[in-house]
C-alpha positions in Angstrom: 117.9 92.0 55.2 113.8 92.1 54.5 113.2 95.0 53.2 109.3 94.3 54.2 110.0 93.9 58.1 112.2 97.0 57.5 109.5 99.3 56.6 106.8 98.2 58.7 109.5 98.5 61.4 108.8 102.4 61.4 105.0 102.1 61.3 104.8 102.5 65.0 101.3 101.7 66.8 101.6 105.8 66.7 101.8 106.4 63.3 98.8 103.9 62.4 96.6 105.7 64.4 97.6 108.8 62.8 97.2 107.5 59.4 94.1 106.2 60.1 92.5 109.2 61.8 93.8 111.6 59.0 91.8 109.0 56.5 88.8 109.0 58.8 89.2 105.0 59.4 89.4 102.9 62.0 92.6 101.4 63.2 91.8 97.9 62.4 90.7 98.7 59.0 93.9 101.1 58.4 96.1 98.4 59.8 95.0 95.6 57.6 95.2 98.1 54.2 98.7 98.8 55.3 99.4 94.8 55.5 98.3 94.5 51.7 99.7 97.7 50.9 103.8 97.7 51.7 104.5 94.2 50.0 101.7 94.9 47.8 103.9 98.1 46.4 107.2 96.7 46.6 105.7 93.7 44.4 104.2 96.0 41.9 108.2 98.2 41.8 110.0 95.0 41.4 108.1 95.0 38.3 109.1 98.6 37.3 112.7 97.9 37.6 112.5 95.1 34.8 111.0 97.6 32.5 112.8 99.9 29.8 114.2 102.7 32.1 112.5 101.7 35.1 115.8 101.7 37.0 116.4 105.1 36.2 113.0 105.9 37.6 113.6 103.9 40.5 116.8 105.5 41.4 114.8 109.4 40.5 112.1 108.3 42.6 114.4 107.5 45.5 116.8 110.0 46.0 113.6 112.8 46.5 113.1 110.5 49.6 116.9 110.1 51.4 116.6 110.5 54.8 112.7 109.8 55.0 113.4 107.1 56.9 115.4 108.8 59.5 112.3 111.5 59.6 110.0 108.7 60.0 112.1 107.9 63.4 112.1 111.4 64.6 108.1 111.9 64.9 109.2 115.8 65.1 110.4 115.6 61.8 107.9 113.4 59.8 105.9 114.8 57.4 101.2 114.6 58.4 99.6 111.9 56.6 98.6 114.7 54.4 101.3 115.7 52.7 102.8 112.1 52.4 99.8 111.2 50.5 100.4 114.3 48.3 104.0 113.8 47.4 103.6 109.7 47.2 101.0 110.4 44.8 103.5 112.1 42.4 105.8 109.3 42.9 103.9 106.2 42.2 102.2 108.2 39.0 105.9 109.0 37.4 106.3 104.6 38.7 103.4 103.0 37.8 101.6 105.6 35.9 97.8 105.9 36.2 96.1 102.6 35.3 98.5 100.5 37.5 98.4 102.5 40.7 94.6 103.0 40.7 94.5 99.3 40.1 96.5 98.4 43.4 95.0 101.2 45.5 91.8 99.3 44.6 92.9 96.2 45.6 94.3 97.7 48.7 91.1 99.2 49.0 88.9 96.1 48.4 90.9 93.7 50.9 90.9 95.7 53.5 87.8 97.0 53.2 88.5 100.5 53.7 87.3 101.2 50.0 88.8 102.4 46.8 89.1 106.6 48.2 91.0 105.5 51.0 93.1 102.6 49.8 93.8 104.8 47.4 95.2 107.7 49.7 96.9 105.0 52.2 98.8 103.7 49.3 100.3 107.3 48.2 101.0 108.0 51.8 103.4 104.7 52.1 105.1 105.6 48.7 107.5 107.7 50.1 108.4 105.3 53.4 109.2 102.5 50.9 111.0 104.3 48.5 112.8 106.2 51.8 113.8 102.5 52.9 115.4 101.3 49.1 116.8 104.8 49.3 118.6 104.1 52.8 119.7 100.0 51.7 121.8 102.1 48.7 124.1 102.9 51.7 126.8 105.9 51.4 127.2 105.0 48.0 125.7 106.9 44.9 122.0 105.8 44.3 122.1 103.8 40.8 119.3 102.0 39.0 120.8 99.2 38.7 121.6 98.6 42.3 117.9 99.1 42.9 117.0 96.6 40.4 119.3 94.0 42.2 117.7 94.9 45.8 114.4 94.7 44.4 115.2 90.9 42.9 117.0 89.7 45.7 113.7 90.7 48.2 111.4 88.4 46.1 111.3 85.7 47.8 110.5 87.4 51.2 108.2 90.2 49.2 106.0 87.2 48.3 105.5 85.8 51.7 104.8 89.2 53.2 102.0 89.4 50.6 98.4 88.5 52.4 96.5 85.3 51.1 94.2 86.1 48.2 95.8 89.8 47.6 97.1 89.0 44.1 93.9 87.9 43.3 92.4 91.0 43.3 94.9 92.1 40.7 94.7 89.2 38.2 94.9 90.4 34.5 97.1 93.5 35.5 100.5 91.8 35.2 101.5 94.0 38.1 102.9 91.2 40.3 104.2 88.7 37.4 107.7 89.5 38.5 106.7 88.8 42.6 104.7 85.6 40.7 107.7 83.9 39.1 108.6 82.9 42.8 105.0 81.0 43.1 105.7 78.9 39.6 109.8 78.5 41.1 107.7 77.0 43.8 105.4 74.9 41.9 108.1 73.5 39.8 110.1 72.1 41.9 107.1 70.4 43.7 106.2 68.7 40.2 110.0 67.6 39.9 109.6 66.3 43.2 106.5 64.0 42.3 108.3 63.0 39.5 110.9 62.0 41.0 108.8 59.8 43.5 107.4 58.8 40.4 110.3 57.1 39.0 111.5 55.9 42.0 108.4 54.3 42.1 109.1 52.4 38.8 112.1 50.9 39.9 110.5 49.1 42.6 107.9 47.8 40.4 110.9 46.4 37.9 113.1 45.2 40.6 110.2 43.4 42.0 109.4 42.1 38.8 113.0 41.0 37.9 113.2 39.3 41.5 109.8 37.7 41.2 111.2 36.3 36.9 114.7 35.1 38.9 112.6 33.4 42.0 110.3 31.5 39.4 113.3 30.4 37.2 114.7 28.6 40.6 111.4 27.2 41.5 111.0 29.4 44.4 107.2 30.1 45.8 107.6 34.1 44.7 103.9 34.6 44.7 103.4 34.5 48.4 105.5 37.8 48.6 105.9 39.2 45.2 101.7 39.9 44.9 101.8 41.8 48.5 104.6 43.5 47.0 103.0 44.9 43.7 99.7 46.0 45.6 102.1 47.7 47.6 103.9 49.1 44.5 100.3 49.9 42.5 99.3 51.4 45.2 102.3 54.3 45.7 101.8 55.1 42.1 98.0 55.6 42.5 99.3 58.2 45.3 102.1 59.6 43.5 100.0 59.6 40.3 96.9 61.1 42.1 95.7 64.6 40.0 97.2 67.3 41.7 93.5 69.1 39.9 92.2 66.7 41.8 93.3 67.4 45.2 92.6 71.1 44.3 89.0 70.5 44.1 88.7 68.5 47.2 90.0 71.8 48.6 88.0 73.9 47.2 85.3 71.7 47.9 85.7 72.3 51.4 86.0 75.6 52.0 83.0 76.1 50.1 81.2 74.4 52.5 83.0 76.3 55.0 80.4 79.5 53.6 78.0 80.3 56.7 75.9 82.7 57.4 77.3 83.9 53.5 80.9 84.7 55.3 83.3 82.1 53.4 84.4 81.2 56.9 87.4 79.0 55.3 89.1 82.3 53.5 88.9 84.1 56.3 90.4 81.6 59.1 93.7 81.0 56.3 93.7 84.6 55.3 93.7 85.2 59.6 96.5 82.2 59.9 98.7 83.7 57.1 98.6 87.4 58.1 99.7 86.2 61.5 102.8 84.2 60.6 103.8 87.1 58.4 103.8 89.5 61.7 104.8 87.3 63.4 107.9 87.0 61.2 108.0 90.2 61.1 108.8 90.8 65.1 112.6 91.3 66.1 112.5 93.2 69.1 110.8 95.9 71.3 110.0 98.2 68.3 108.5 96.5 65.7 106.6 94.3 68.2 104.6 97.4 69.0 104.7 98.4 65.3 102.7 94.7 65.3 100.5 95.1 67.5 97.6 96.9 65.4 98.1 93.6 63.0 97.9 91.5 66.0 94.6 93.0 67.4 93.5 92.6 63.8 94.0 89.3 63.6 92.3 88.1 66.7 89.3 90.7 65.5 89.4 88.6 62.4 89.2 85.3 64.5 86.4 86.8 66.5 84.3 87.1 63.4 84.6 83.7 62.9 83.7 82.3 66.6 81.5 84.1 66.5 79.8 82.1 63.4 80.8 78.4 65.5 77.2 78.3 66.6 75.5 78.0 63.3 78.4 75.7 61.7 77.5 71.9 61.1 79.4 69.3 62.9 80.9 68.6 59.5 81.8 71.9 59.1 83.5 72.2 63.0 85.4 69.3 61.6 86.5 71.2 58.1 87.3 74.3 60.6 89.3 72.1 62.9 90.6 70.5 59.8 92.2 73.8 58.6 93.6 74.9 61.9 95.1 72.1 63.7 97.9 71.2 60.9 99.7 74.9 61.7 99.0 75.2 65.5 102.5 73.4 66.3 104.2 75.7 63.8 102.0 78.7 65.5 102.8 77.6 68.8 106.9 77.6 67.7 106.4 81.2 66.6 104.7 82.6 69.5 107.3 81.1 72.1 110.1 82.5 69.5 109.1 85.9 69.7 108.2 86.2 73.0 112.1 84.7 74.5 113.1 88.2 73.0 114.0 90.7 75.1 111.3 93.1 76.5 109.0 91.5 73.5 107.0 89.8 75.8 105.5 92.7 78.2 104.1 94.2 74.5 102.4 91.7 73.2 102.2 88.1 75.7 98.9 89.6 76.6 97.4 89.4 72.7 98.9 86.3 72.0 97.5 84.7 74.8 94.3 86.2 73.9 94.9 84.3 70.2 96.2 80.8 71.7 92.7 80.9 73.5 90.8 81.6 70.1 92.4 79.7 67.9 92.0 76.6 70.6 87.9 77.2 70.4 88.4 76.7 66.8 89.9 73.6 67.0 87.6 72.2 69.6 
């Protein structure tokens, strides 16, 4: 079970349209805000679960939202966006506190471009839906704080994967995402362990080469003809494995900086769009989730169109850098496209949009 995908399934295009209208937003802006708001809110709640008294506060809030998802599924029983926002504001205030609630709302507003006020209203509107999903996962048993804490702990990987690229940076220093950031730190630690293992393997290779060379010398064999090339290869491997990570990061940063065109950070726009696209495609499991994903797919298309519009202002070097960002992920995206289109009933809903996306992405790699 993916809690993020479960919640997104209930945010149908009709509901997103109603939310956008009530807040005076365009549909794309509301969709982007929701895309950041749902995993952002879950990440913040995972932090609440780790605080003294946090699990009980979560249980109290969840009890108020039992049956909320069922009401969402029936449009006739769903509350208006303004009523949800008023109720959600009280819930989030009790769970996050005014400071953290304001920080998260500001980040959602900045990421989506809708502004702080609209970000705050939209985030409050998502509060009852998120808590209703958590209540639903408790099933027939009594809602319990420890069970909710365990649920959120088990969803850390899904939440971290759904957070849009760069969104966490907007909350730097607040501590809101500290619990989810543990996932990132574990991934980095695993990468470091892999590097250490590779370095140890190279060291063993060099030692074996030296021992073989010494044995050959003792028997009078002309060992130089093969030992020198072997040692040279081993030295090259040492350089590749031991190359500082900071250097690679710096090179990547320099490349992205050189992709700023007309004041637009094209590199960030593309990487964010691809990240959002992968998250959206991963959440499509049936016809309902495909319809719910349409606004997000359209938002990604609009973002890529902005990049395509800047192509004429790019130098040959910048276009090559841009192609270098997109080419490595093209195969993965095509596999995701094929996977969702193979789901019964989904192709009729999203195939035209996916075909458009493929064409736009192909332009970036030309």
